[in-house]
All heavy atoms as TSV, in Angstrom:
chain	resi	resn	atom	element	x	y	z
A	1	MET	N	N	66.397	157.823	125.315
A	1	MET	CA	C	66.851	156.497	125.618
A	1	MET	C	C	67.425	155.899	124.347
A	1	MET	O	O	66.783	155.906	123.316
A	1	MET	CB	C	65.664	155.674	126.133
A	1	MET	CG	C	65.967	154.252	126.416
A	1	MET	SD	S	64.577	153.175	126.894
A	1	MET	CE	C	63.550	154.172	127.874
A	2	SER	N	N	68.641	155.395	124.458
A	2	SER	CA	C	69.269	154.794	123.287
A	2	SER	C	C	68.620	153.446	122.976
A	2	SER	O	O	67.878	152.893	123.786
A	2	SER	CB	C	70.764	154.600	123.548
A	2	SER	OG	O	70.951	153.589	124.523
A	3	ILE	N	N	68.925	152.926	121.810
A	3	ILE	CA	C	68.393	151.616	121.421
A	3	ILE	C	C	68.865	150.554	122.416
A	3	ILE	O	O	68.088	149.695	122.829
A	3	ILE	CB	C	68.822	151.258	119.986
A	3	ILE	CG1	C	68.119	152.193	118.990
A	3	ILE	CG2	C	68.520	149.805	119.666
A	3	ILE	CD1	C	68.593	152.047	117.571
A	4	GLU	N	N	70.125	150.656	122.838
A	4	GLU	CA	C	70.651	149.685	123.797
A	4	GLU	C	C	69.913	149.794	125.129
A	4	GLU	O	O	69.557	148.778	125.725
A	4	GLU	CB	C	72.155	149.900	124.012
A	4	GLU	CG	C	72.988	149.596	122.793
A	4	GLU	CD	C	73.037	150.770	121.809
A	4	GLU	OE1	O	72.739	151.922	122.194
A	4	GLU	OE2	O	73.346	150.534	120.640
A	5	SER	N	N	69.678	151.013	125.598
A	5	SER	CA	C	68.958	151.214	126.854
A	5	SER	C	C	67.537	150.698	126.737
A	5	SER	O	O	67.007	150.094	127.674
A	5	SER	CB	C	68.925	152.698	127.234
A	5	SER	OG	O	70.208	153.168	127.483
A	6	HIS	N	N	66.902	150.944	125.605
A	6	HIS	CA	C	65.535	150.481	125.395
A	6	HIS	C	C	65.485	148.962	125.426
A	6	HIS	O	O	64.593	148.370	126.042
A	6	HIS	CB	C	65.002	151.014	124.068
A	6	HIS	CG	C	63.542	150.818	123.881
A	6	HIS	ND1	N	63.027	149.730	123.240
A	6	HIS	CD2	C	62.488	151.568	124.281
A	6	HIS	CE1	C	61.706	149.805	123.230
A	6	HIS	NE2	N	61.356	150.915	123.858
A	7	GLN	N	N	66.451	148.318	124.802
A	7	GLN	CA	C	66.494	146.857	124.810
A	7	GLN	C	C	66.753	146.319	126.207
A	7	GLN	O	O	66.151	145.326	126.626
A	7	GLN	CB	C	67.551	146.357	123.825
A	7	GLN	CG	C	67.157	146.573	122.380
A	7	GLN	CD	C	68.268	146.274	121.407
A	7	GLN	OE1	O	69.441	146.228	121.775
A	7	GLN	NE2	N	67.919	146.089	120.146
A	8	GLN	N	N	67.630	146.978	126.962
A	8	GLN	CA	C	67.891	146.576	128.339
A	8	GLN	C	C	66.637	146.741	129.182
A	8	GLN	O	O	66.324	145.886	130.005
A	8	GLN	CB	C	69.027	147.392	128.945
A	8	GLN	CG	C	70.394	146.957	128.501
A	8	GLN	CD	C	71.468	147.781	129.156
A	8	GLN	OE1	O	71.364	149.000	129.271
A	8	GLN	NE2	N	72.525	147.122	129.585
A	9	PHE	N	N	65.920	147.831	128.988
A	9	PHE	CA	C	64.709	148.080	129.755
A	9	PHE	C	C	63.680	146.991	129.475
A	9	PHE	O	O	62.996	146.529	130.384
A	9	PHE	CB	C	64.134	149.468	129.442
A	9	PHE	CG	C	62.898	149.761	130.229
A	9	PHE	CD1	C	62.972	150.004	131.583
A	9	PHE	CD2	C	61.661	149.763	129.627
A	9	PHE	CE1	C	61.829	150.251	132.327
A	9	PHE	CE2	C	60.510	150.007	130.356
A	9	PHE	CZ	C	60.601	150.256	131.711
A	10	LYS	N	N	63.586	146.561	128.219
A	10	LYS	CA	C	62.626	145.517	127.864
A	10	LYS	C	C	62.961	144.193	128.537
A	10	LYS	O	O	62.099	143.321	128.666
A	10	LYS	CB	C	62.546	145.347	126.346
A	10	LYS	CG	C	61.849	146.510	125.656
A	10	LYS	CD	C	61.872	146.342	124.171
A	10	LYS	CE	C	60.516	145.910	123.700
A	10	LYS	NZ	N	60.415	145.853	122.243
A	11	LEU	N	N	64.184	144.028	128.986
A	11	LEU	CA	C	64.588	142.817	129.695
A	11	LEU	C	C	64.432	142.953	131.209
A	11	LEU	O	O	64.569	141.970	131.929
A	11	LEU	CB	C	66.044	142.466	129.353
A	11	LEU	CG	C	66.322	142.135	127.893
A	11	LEU	CD1	C	67.823	141.948	127.679
A	11	LEU	CD2	C	65.559	140.896	127.462
A	12	SER	N	N	64.141	144.150	131.687
A	12	SER	CA	C	64.024	144.368	133.127
A	12	SER	C	C	62.641	143.959	133.634
A	12	SER	O	O	61.691	143.815	132.863
A	12	SER	CB	C	64.276	145.846	133.465
A	12	SER	OG	O	63.165	146.630	133.099
A	13	THR	N	N	62.534	143.796	134.935
A	13	THR	CA	C	61.239	143.442	135.524
A	13	THR	C	C	60.230	144.579	135.375
A	13	THR	O	O	59.029	144.316	135.325
A	13	THR	CB	C	61.391	143.074	137.008
A	13	THR	OG1	O	61.994	144.165	137.710
A	13	THR	CG2	C	62.235	141.822	137.180
A	14	SER	N	N	60.692	145.804	135.279
A	14	SER	CA	C	59.777	146.939	135.118
A	14	SER	C	C	58.978	146.851	133.827
A	14	SER	O	O	57.843	147.327	133.759
A	14	SER	CB	C	60.545	148.265	135.148
A	14	SER	OG	O	61.091	148.487	136.423
A	15	TRP	N	N	59.560	146.240	132.805
A	15	TRP	CA	C	58.864	146.107	131.526
A	15	TRP	C	C	57.568	145.327	131.701
A	15	TRP	O	O	56.599	145.536	130.988
A	15	TRP	CB	C	59.775	145.428	130.510
A	15	TRP	CG	C	59.123	145.235	129.182
A	15	TRP	CD1	C	58.668	144.060	128.660
A	15	TRP	CD2	C	58.819	146.240	128.210
A	15	TRP	NE1	N	58.114	144.276	127.410
A	15	TRP	CE2	C	58.197	145.611	127.117
A	15	TRP	CE3	C	59.022	147.619	128.155
A	15	TRP	CZ2	C	57.777	146.299	125.995
A	15	TRP	CZ3	C	58.614	148.299	127.036
A	15	TRP	CH2	C	57.996	147.653	125.975
A	16	TYR	N	N	57.528	144.436	132.666
A	16	TYR	CA	C	56.357	143.588	132.897
A	16	TYR	C	C	55.389	144.177	133.923
A	16	TYR	O	O	54.378	143.558	134.242
A	16	TYR	CB	C	56.804	142.184	133.330
A	16	TYR	CG	C	57.640	141.538	132.263
A	16	TYR	CD1	C	59.027	141.539	132.334
A	16	TYR	CD2	C	57.042	140.967	131.141
A	16	TYR	CE1	C	59.793	140.972	131.328
A	16	TYR	CE2	C	57.795	140.402	130.136
A	16	TYR	CZ	C	59.172	140.406	130.237
A	16	TYR	OH	O	59.921	139.850	129.234
A	17	ASN	N	N	55.680	145.363	134.414
A	17	ASN	CA	C	54.807	146.032	135.374
A	17	ASN	C	C	53.714	146.772	134.600
A	17	ASN	O	O	54.008	147.710	133.856
A	17	ASN	CB	C	55.618	147.012	136.225
A	17	ASN	CG	C	54.788	147.740	137.251
A	17	ASN	OD1	O	53.562	147.676	137.253
A	17	ASN	ND2	N	55.459	148.461	138.132
A	18	PRO	N	N	52.446	146.400	134.783
A	18	PRO	CA	C	51.365	147.065	134.046
A	18	PRO	C	C	51.299	148.568	134.312
A	18	PRO	O	O	50.891	149.332	133.442
A	18	PRO	CB	C	50.088	146.370	134.522
A	18	PRO	CG	C	50.511	145.176	135.274
A	18	PRO	CD	C	51.954	145.328	135.633
A	19	GLU	N	N	51.722	148.991	135.504
A	19	GLU	CA	C	51.691	150.424	135.820
A	19	GLU	C	C	52.632	151.222	134.920
A	19	GLU	O	O	52.362	152.379	134.618
A	19	GLU	CB	C	52.034	150.669	137.290
A	19	GLU	CG	C	50.929	150.267	138.240
A	19	GLU	CD	C	51.232	150.661	139.659
A	19	GLU	OE1	O	52.419	150.731	140.056
A	19	GLU	OE2	O	50.260	150.911	140.399
A	20	VAL	N	N	53.731	150.619	134.505
A	20	VAL	CA	C	54.670	151.305	133.605
A	20	VAL	C	C	53.975	151.600	132.279
A	20	VAL	O	O	54.079	152.702	131.738
A	20	VAL	CB	C	55.953	150.474	133.402
A	20	VAL	CG1	C	56.808	151.045	132.280
A	20	VAL	CG2	C	56.744	150.400	134.699
A	21	HIS	N	N	53.231	150.647	131.778
A	21	HIS	CA	C	52.536	150.840	130.504
A	21	HIS	C	C	51.346	151.784	130.663
A	21	HIS	O	O	51.071	152.601	129.773
A	21	HIS	CB	C	52.123	149.481	129.936
A	21	HIS	CG	C	53.316	148.621	129.672
A	21	HIS	ND1	N	54.149	148.820	128.595
A	21	HIS	CD2	C	53.842	147.600	130.385
A	21	HIS	CE1	C	55.139	147.933	128.647
A	21	HIS	NE2	N	54.976	147.190	129.720
A	22	GLN	N	N	50.681	151.721	131.805
A	22	GLN	CA	C	49.582	152.658	132.063
A	22	GLN	C	C	50.129	154.084	132.175
A	22	GLN	O	O	49.567	155.027	131.614
A	22	GLN	CB	C	48.838	152.278	133.338
A	22	GLN	CG	C	47.632	153.151	133.618
A	22	GLN	CD	C	46.886	152.726	134.880
A	22	GLN	OE1	O	47.206	151.723	135.498
A	22	GLN	NE2	N	45.885	153.499	135.244
A	23	ALA	N	N	51.235	154.238	132.882
A	23	ALA	CA	C	51.847	155.561	133.023
A	23	ALA	C	C	52.320	156.088	131.668
A	23	ALA	O	O	52.205	157.286	131.391
A	23	ALA	CB	C	53.015	155.501	133.999
A	24	THR	N	N	52.825	155.201	130.826
A	24	THR	CA	C	53.221	155.605	129.476
A	24	THR	C	C	52.012	156.162	128.732
A	24	THR	O	O	52.107	157.191	128.053
A	24	THR	CB	C	53.839	154.418	128.717
A	24	THR	OG1	O	54.993	153.961	129.437
A	24	THR	CG2	C	54.245	154.809	127.317
A	25	GLY	N	N	50.872	155.522	128.881
A	25	GLY	CA	C	49.640	156.020	128.264
A	25	GLY	C	C	49.232	157.375	128.806
A	25	GLY	O	O	48.781	158.244	128.050
A	26	VAL	N	N	49.397	157.577	130.100
A	26	VAL	CA	C	49.084	158.878	130.704
A	26	VAL	C	C	49.996	159.944	130.117
A	26	VAL	O	O	49.545	161.049	129.764
A	26	VAL	CB	C	49.222	158.822	132.242
A	26	VAL	CG1	C	49.131	160.205	132.859
A	26	VAL	CG2	C	48.171	157.894	132.849
A	27	ILE	N	N	51.279	159.623	129.976
A	27	ILE	CA	C	52.230	160.594	129.414
A	27	ILE	C	C	51.898	160.889	127.961
A	27	ILE	O	O	51.994	162.041	127.521
A	27	ILE	CB	C	53.679	160.081	129.585
A	27	ILE	CG1	C	54.026	159.989	131.077
A	27	ILE	CG2	C	54.669	160.990	128.855
A	27	ILE	CD1	C	55.308	159.233	131.377
A	28	ILE	N	N	51.466	159.884	127.215
A	28	ILE	CA	C	51.035	160.112	125.830
A	28	ILE	C	C	49.888	161.114	125.809
A	28	ILE	O	O	49.881	162.054	125.006
A	28	ILE	CB	C	50.611	158.786	125.160
A	28	ILE	CG1	C	51.818	157.888	124.924
A	28	ILE	CG2	C	49.878	159.045	123.839
A	28	ILE	CD1	C	51.456	156.459	124.558
A	29	ALA	N	N	48.917	160.927	126.684
A	29	ALA	CA	C	47.763	161.827	126.734
A	29	ALA	C	C	48.166	163.241	127.157
A	29	ALA	O	O	47.629	164.217	126.636
A	29	ALA	CB	C	46.711	161.272	127.697
A	30	GLN	N	N	49.102	163.344	128.072
A	30	GLN	CA	C	49.530	164.660	128.549
A	30	GLN	C	C	50.363	165.412	127.528
A	30	GLN	O	O	50.263	166.636	127.411
A	30	GLN	CB	C	50.357	164.514	129.842
A	30	GLN	CG	C	49.555	164.094	131.041
A	30	GLN	CD	C	50.435	163.870	132.265
A	30	GLN	OE1	O	51.669	163.881	132.206
A	30	GLN	NE2	N	49.775	163.659	133.396
A	31	THR	N	N	51.196	164.704	126.797
A	31	THR	CA	C	52.167	165.373	125.927
A	31	THR	C	C	51.862	165.254	124.443
A	31	THR	O	O	52.565	165.860	123.631
A	31	THR	CB	C	53.578	164.795	126.174
A	31	THR	OG1	O	53.576	163.406	125.850
A	31	THR	CG2	C	54.009	164.991	127.621
A	32	HIS	N	N	50.862	164.434	124.096
A	32	HIS	CA	C	50.498	164.218	122.691
A	32	HIS	C	C	51.698	163.734	121.883
A	32	HIS	O	O	51.961	164.205	120.779
A	32	HIS	CB	C	49.908	165.494	122.068
A	32	HIS	CG	C	48.784	166.046	122.860
A	32	HIS	ND1	N	47.535	165.469	122.877
A	32	HIS	CD2	C	48.715	167.103	123.709
A	32	HIS	CE1	C	46.740	166.157	123.672
A	32	HIS	NE2	N	47.429	167.156	124.185
A	33	THR	N	N	52.412	162.789	122.461
A	33	THR	CA	C	53.596	162.238	121.821
A	33	THR	C	C	53.380	160.767	121.499
A	33	THR	O	O	52.349	160.206	121.837
A	33	THR	CB	C	54.834	162.443	122.726
A	33	THR	OG1	O	56.005	162.155	122.004
A	33	THR	CG2	C	54.767	161.584	123.971
A	34	ASP	N	N	54.347	160.146	120.884
A	34	ASP	CA	C	54.215	158.728	120.541
A	34	ASP	C	C	54.652	157.857	121.723
A	34	ASP	O	O	55.312	158.342	122.648
A	34	ASP	CB	C	55.021	158.401	119.280
A	34	ASP	CG	C	56.503	158.612	119.478
A	34	ASP	OD1	O	57.159	157.726	120.063
A	34	ASP	OD2	O	57.012	159.673	119.051
A	35	PRO	N	N	54.299	156.578	121.715
A	35	PRO	CA	C	54.616	155.699	122.848
A	35	PRO	C	C	56.104	155.591	123.170
A	35	PRO	O	O	56.476	155.564	124.351
A	35	PRO	CB	C	54.053	154.343	122.407
A	35	PRO	CG	C	52.957	154.688	121.467
A	35	PRO	CD	C	53.429	155.913	120.737
A	36	ASP	N	N	56.949	155.528	122.160
A	36	ASP	CA	C	58.385	155.427	122.428
A	36	ASP	C	C	58.907	156.657	123.149
A	36	ASP	O	O	59.698	156.552	124.094
A	36	ASP	CB	C	59.174	155.215	121.134
A	36	ASP	CG	C	59.000	153.821	120.566
A	36	ASP	OD1	O	58.681	152.889	121.338
A	36	ASP	OD2	O	59.165	153.661	119.343
A	37	ASP	N	N	58.461	157.844	122.721
A	37	ASP	CA	C	58.898	159.071	123.375
A	37	ASP	C	C	58.351	159.133	124.802
A	37	ASP	O	O	59.061	159.558	125.717
A	37	ASP	CB	C	58.464	160.303	122.580
A	37	ASP	CG	C	59.049	161.579	123.173
A	37	ASP	OD1	O	60.275	161.625	123.414
A	37	ASP	OD2	O	58.270	162.523	123.424
A	38	ALA	N	N	57.121	158.727	125.001
A	38	ALA	CA	C	56.535	158.740	126.340
A	38	ALA	C	C	57.309	157.824	127.283
A	38	ALA	O	O	57.596	158.188	128.428
A	38	ALA	CB	C	55.067	158.340	126.280
A	39	LEU	N	N	57.675	156.654	126.797
A	39	LEU	CA	C	58.458	155.726	127.622
A	39	LEU	C	C	59.840	156.302	127.908
A	39	LEU	O	O	60.344	156.192	129.024
A	39	LEU	CB	C	58.578	154.368	126.930
A	39	LEU	CG	C	59.309	153.281	127.707
A	39	LEU	CD1	C	58.629	152.996	129.035
A	39	LEU	CD2	C	59.402	152.014	126.868
A	40	ARG	N	N	60.443	156.948	126.913
A	40	ARG	CA	C	61.743	157.601	127.123
A	40	ARG	C	C	61.634	158.665	128.208
A	40	ARG	O	O	62.522	158.792	129.046
A	40	ARG	CB	C	62.244	158.239	125.826
A	40	ARG	CG	C	62.984	157.295	124.924
A	40	ARG	CD	C	63.706	158.034	123.801
A	40	ARG	NE	N	62.770	158.636	122.853
A	40	ARG	CZ	C	62.254	157.999	121.820
A	40	ARG	NH1	N	62.572	156.757	121.580
A	40	ARG	NH2	N	61.423	158.603	121.005
A	41	ARG	N	N	60.553	159.421	128.187
A	41	ARG	CA	C	60.364	160.460	129.213
A	41	ARG	C	C	60.222	159.845	130.596
A	41	ARG	O	O	60.779	160.354	131.568
A	41	ARG	CB	C	59.134	161.309	128.886
A	41	ARG	CG	C	59.320	162.185	127.677
A	41	ARG	CD	C	58.048	162.959	127.372
A	41	ARG	NE	N	58.124	163.614	126.089
A	41	ARG	CZ	C	57.684	164.846	125.867
A	41	ARG	NH1	N	57.126	165.544	126.815
A	41	ARG	NH2	N	57.795	165.370	124.658
A	42	LEU	N	N	59.469	158.762	130.691
A	42	LEU	CA	C	59.266	158.094	131.972
A	42	LEU	C	C	60.592	157.569	132.522
A	42	LEU	O	O	60.952	157.857	133.673
A	42	LEU	CB	C	58.272	156.941	131.799
A	42	LEU	CG	C	57.992	156.074	133.018
A	42	LEU	CD1	C	57.255	156.878	134.083
A	42	LEU	CD2	C	57.183	154.855	132.631
A	43	VAL	N	N	61.324	156.843	131.691
A	43	VAL	CA	C	62.604	156.288	132.125
A	43	VAL	C	C	63.623	157.403	132.380
A	43	VAL	O	O	64.371	157.362	133.362
A	43	VAL	CB	C	63.134	155.274	131.090
A	43	VAL	CG1	C	64.539	154.800	131.444
A	43	VAL	CG2	C	62.181	154.089	130.988
A	44	GLY	N	N	63.631	158.419	131.542
A	44	GLY	CA	C	64.541	159.543	131.727
A	44	GLY	C	C	64.296	160.269	133.035
A	44	GLY	O	O	65.240	160.654	133.737
A	45	TYR	N	N	63.025	160.444	133.377
A	45	TYR	CA	C	62.689	161.088	134.653
A	45	TYR	C	C	63.206	160.245	135.806
A	45	TYR	O	O	63.780	160.780	136.765
A	45	TYR	CB	C	61.176	161.280	134.769
A	45	TYR	CG	C	60.756	162.081	135.978
A	45	TYR	CD1	C	60.519	163.448	135.872
A	45	TYR	CD2	C	60.597	161.491	137.215
A	45	TYR	CE1	C	60.138	164.191	136.969
A	45	TYR	CE2	C	60.222	162.216	138.326
A	45	TYR	CZ	C	59.996	163.567	138.200
A	45	TYR	OH	O	59.626	164.300	139.300
A	46	ALA	N	N	63.013	158.941	135.720
A	46	ALA	CA	C	63.489	158.044	136.775
A	46	ALA	C	C	65.013	158.131	136.910
A	46	ALA	O	O	65.538	158.230	138.027
A	46	ALA	CB	C	63.047	156.616	136.485
A	47	GLU	N	N	65.695	158.106	135.783
A	47	GLU	CA	C	67.162	158.193	135.814
A	47	GLU	C	C	67.629	159.530	136.378
A	47	GLU	O	O	68.566	159.588	137.176
A	47	GLU	CB	C	67.736	157.989	134.422
A	47	GLU	CG	C	67.604	156.571	133.915
A	47	GLU	CD	C	68.051	156.400	132.469
A	47	GLU	OE1	O	68.262	157.418	131.766
A	47	GLU	OE2	O	68.185	155.244	132.045
A	48	ALA	N	N	66.977	160.612	135.983
A	48	ALA	CA	C	67.388	161.951	136.417
A	48	ALA	C	C	67.157	162.179	137.913
A	48	ALA	O	O	67.893	162.939	138.540
A	48	ALA	CB	C	66.641	163.013	135.615
A	49	THR	N	N	66.152	161.515	138.450
A	49	THR	CA	C	65.821	161.718	139.863
A	49	THR	C	C	66.344	160.610	140.766
A	49	THR	O	O	66.235	160.704	141.988
A	49	THR	CB	C	64.299	161.829	140.057
A	49	THR	OG1	O	63.683	160.625	139.577
A	49	THR	CG2	C	63.742	163.038	139.329
A	50	GLY	N	N	66.887	159.555	140.167
A	50	GLY	CA	C	67.404	158.452	140.955
A	50	GLY	C	C	66.321	157.543	141.519
A	50	GLY	O	O	66.575	156.755	142.424
A	51	LEU	N	N	65.119	157.654	140.973
A	51	LEU	CA	C	64.006	156.818	141.424
A	51	LEU	C	C	63.870	155.597	140.529
A	51	LEU	O	O	64.357	155.587	139.396
A	51	LEU	CB	C	62.702	157.624	141.382
A	51	LEU	CG	C	62.626	158.842	142.293
A	51	LEU	CD1	C	61.383	159.660	141.982
A	51	LEU	CD2	C	62.629	158.400	143.751
A	52	LEU	N	N	63.203	154.594	141.037
A	52	LEU	CA	C	62.905	153.423	140.215
A	52	LEU	C	C	61.808	153.766	139.215
A	52	LEU	O	O	60.904	154.556	139.523
A	52	LEU	CB	C	62.430	152.268	141.089
A	52	LEU	CG	C	63.429	151.717	142.100
A	52	LEU	CD1	C	62.754	150.672	142.982
A	52	LEU	CD2	C	64.623	151.115	141.373
A	53	VAL	N	N	61.876	153.179	138.044
A	53	VAL	CA	C	60.858	153.404	137.016
A	53	VAL	C	C	59.476	153.038	137.560
A	53	VAL	O	O	58.504	153.754	137.327
A	53	VAL	CB	C	61.180	152.612	135.735
A	53	VAL	CG1	C	60.048	152.708	134.734
A	53	VAL	CG2	C	62.475	153.105	135.120
A	54	ASP	N	N	59.396	151.961	138.315
A	54	ASP	CA	C	58.111	151.530	138.881
A	54	ASP	C	C	57.526	152.598	139.813
A	54	ASP	O	O	56.319	152.846	139.802
A	54	ASP	CB	C	58.263	150.216	139.631
A	54	ASP	CG	C	58.668	149.055	138.736
A	54	ASP	OD1	O	58.480	149.160	137.508
A	54	ASP	OD2	O	59.160	148.050	139.256
A	55	ALA	N	N	58.382	153.227	140.600
A	55	ALA	CA	C	57.922	154.267	141.526
A	55	ALA	C	C	57.443	155.497	140.761
A	55	ALA	O	O	56.424	156.103	141.122
A	55	ALA	CB	C	59.038	154.640	142.500
A	56	VAL	N	N	58.174	155.881	139.733
A	56	VAL	CA	C	57.766	157.031	138.922
A	56	VAL	C	C	56.440	156.722	138.232
A	56	VAL	O	O	55.543	157.574	138.195
A	56	VAL	CB	C	58.858	157.413	137.894
A	56	VAL	CG1	C	58.363	158.502	136.959
A	56	VAL	CG2	C	60.129	157.855	138.609
A	57	ALA	N	N	56.292	155.512	137.726
A	57	ALA	CA	C	55.043	155.121	137.072
A	57	ALA	C	C	53.870	155.242	138.033
A	57	ALA	O	O	52.815	155.783	137.679
A	57	ALA	CB	C	55.147	153.697	136.535
A	58	ALA	N	N	54.040	154.762	139.259
A	58	ALA	CA	C	52.974	154.864	140.254
A	58	ALA	C	C	52.635	156.321	140.543
A	58	ALA	O	O	51.456	156.682	140.678
A	58	ALA	CB	C	53.377	154.139	141.537
A	59	ASP	N	N	53.653	157.176	140.607
A	59	ASP	CA	C	53.416	158.605	140.849
A	59	ASP	C	C	52.724	159.274	139.674
A	59	ASP	O	O	51.906	160.181	139.858
A	59	ASP	CB	C	54.733	159.327	141.177
A	59	ASP	CG	C	55.225	159.031	142.583
A	59	ASP	OD1	O	54.428	158.531	143.415
A	59	ASP	OD2	O	56.406	159.312	142.856
A	60	VAL	N	N	53.038	158.862	138.465
A	60	VAL	CA	C	52.363	159.421	137.283
A	60	VAL	C	C	50.877	159.044	137.315
A	60	VAL	O	O	49.998	159.892	137.104
A	60	VAL	CB	C	53.036	158.930	135.975
A	60	VAL	CG1	C	52.185	159.278	134.758
A	60	VAL	CG2	C	54.425	159.534	135.829
A	61	ILE	N	N	50.592	157.788	137.600
A	61	ILE	CA	C	49.207	157.328	137.661
A	61	ILE	C	C	48.431	158.055	138.753
A	61	ILE	O	O	47.265	158.405	138.582
A	61	ILE	CB	C	49.161	155.802	137.865
A	61	ILE	CG1	C	49.713	155.106	136.622
A	61	ILE	CG2	C	47.739	155.325	138.154
A	61	ILE	CD1	C	50.022	153.638	136.832
A	62	ALA	N	N	49.094	158.312	139.877
A	62	ALA	CA	C	48.458	159.004	141.005
A	62	ALA	C	C	48.448	160.523	140.831
A	62	ALA	O	O	48.016	161.246	141.735
A	62	ALA	CB	C	49.159	158.633	142.297
A	63	CYS	N	N	48.928	161.005	139.693
A	63	CYS	CA	C	48.965	162.444	139.365
A	63	CYS	C	C	49.896	163.228	140.291
A	63	CYS	O	O	49.728	164.440	140.476
A	63	CYS	CB	C	47.572	163.056	139.381
A	63	CYS	SG	S	46.457	162.310	138.184
A	64	ARG	N	N	50.873	162.555	140.890
A	64	ARG	CA	C	51.869	163.264	141.701
A	64	ARG	C	C	53.006	163.797	140.826
A	64	ARG	O	O	53.735	164.703	141.221
A	64	ARG	CB	C	52.419	162.346	142.780
A	64	ARG	CG	C	51.399	162.044	143.878
A	64	ARG	CD	C	52.019	161.261	145.027
A	64	ARG	NE	N	52.362	159.900	144.649
A	64	ARG	CZ	C	51.565	158.842	144.866
A	64	ARG	NH1	N	50.386	159.005	145.440
A	64	ARG	NH2	N	51.956	157.639	144.501
A	65	ILE	N	N	53.158	163.220	139.632
A	65	ILE	CA	C	54.117	163.680	138.636
A	65	ILE	C	C	53.348	163.874	137.337
A	65	ILE	O	O	52.590	162.998	136.932
A	65	ILE	CB	C	55.245	162.659	138.402
A	65	ILE	CG1	C	56.065	162.436	139.682
A	65	ILE	CG2	C	56.157	163.106	137.263
A	65	ILE	CD1	C	57.080	161.307	139.574
A	66	THR	N	N	53.534	165.020	136.713
A	66	THR	CA	C	52.911	165.260	135.411
A	66	THR	C	C	53.986	165.699	134.417
A	66	THR	O	O	55.042	166.201	134.803
A	66	THR	CB	C	51.811	166.349	135.469
A	66	THR	OG1	O	52.407	167.574	135.898
A	66	THR	CG2	C	50.699	165.958	136.435
A	67	PHE	N	N	53.684	165.533	133.174
A	67	PHE	CA	C	54.607	165.896	132.091
A	67	PHE	C	C	53.988	166.977	131.210
A	67	PHE	O	O	54.340	167.095	130.047
A	67	PHE	CB	C	54.984	164.654	131.276
A	67	PHE	CG	C	55.880	163.717	132.016
A	67	PHE	CD1	C	55.359	162.811	132.930
A	67	PHE	CD2	C	57.250	163.748	131.824
A	67	PHE	CE1	C	56.192	161.936	133.622
A	67	PHE	CE2	C	58.088	162.875	132.505
A	67	PHE	CZ	C	57.555	161.974	133.417
A	68	ILE	N	N	53.101	167.746	131.786
A	68	ILE	CA	C	52.421	168.810	131.036
A	68	ILE	C	C	53.340	170.007	130.941
A	68	ILE	O	O	54.008	170.384	131.833
A	68	ILE	CB	C	51.097	169.204	131.701
A	68	ILE	CG1	C	50.187	168.000	131.689
A	68	ILE	CG2	C	50.479	170.392	131.002
A	68	ILE	CD1	C	48.886	168.184	132.412
């Protein structure tokens, strides 16, 4: 995710969804990466699959999507 994309994401409603931040934490635990990279992976997955970030976050929390 570019700096511009990251800034745009921080302005979106998804940024305020607690599940997005919880899912980021799950991805950190799965991949042993830093928070910025985990968020990039979450948003990148959403972009690649055409899903909403909120939906991907819910699936990560429910263990329907993993980054292992």
